[in-house]
N, C-alpha and C positions, 0 to 999 in steps of 0.2 A: 061066615057068609061069603059065598064065592060067586056072586052075581057079576056078570060082565055088562059093561055099558057099550052099546052100539049106537053112536050118534049117526044121524041121518041129515045130509045137507041136500036140499032141493036145488037143482040147477036147471036152467032153461036153455038147453042145447049148448052148454059150455062146461060140461063136467071135466073134460081134459084140462081146460084152462084153470078151473078151480083146483084140481088135483095138483097141477104144476105150482100154483101159488102156495098150497099147503106144503109141498115138498121144499119150497124155497124158505119157508118160515120154520118148519120143523125138520131139522137135518136128518133125523133117524126115520123118516117116513119112507115107506116102500109100497109101491102099487103091487098088489097081489093078484088082481084079476080085473079084466075089462070085458065089457060087452056093450052093445048099443043101449041097453036098458040100465045096467048097473056097473058101477066102478067101485071096487073095494080097495081100501088102503089100510096098511098096518102102520099105526103111529105109536111110537114110544112116547107116552104122555109123561109130562112133568109139569111142575109149576111154571106158568108162563106169565110174563108181564104183558098185559093187554096193550100197553103203549107200543110195544114192539110189533104187534100185529097191525095196529093202526098205521104205523110208519111204513111197514112193508106194503100195505094196501095202497098208500098214497104214492109210493114209488112205481107201482104197477099201474 
C-alpha cells in the first residue's frame, strides 16, 4: 500500500506564522511552495513527543 497522507491545517491569515512554528519544531521541514492561497511544506515525519509541541507553542 503506497498511499500518502497530506495533512491540511486551516489558518486564518497567519499561514506564514504557522509554517515558521512548524519549521522551529520539526528541523527537517522545508517550505516547497507559497502562494496567497496555499503554502506547501515538506516535513520529514517521525515519532514526536506531543509534550515537545506543547512546550514550543507556549514559548511562541
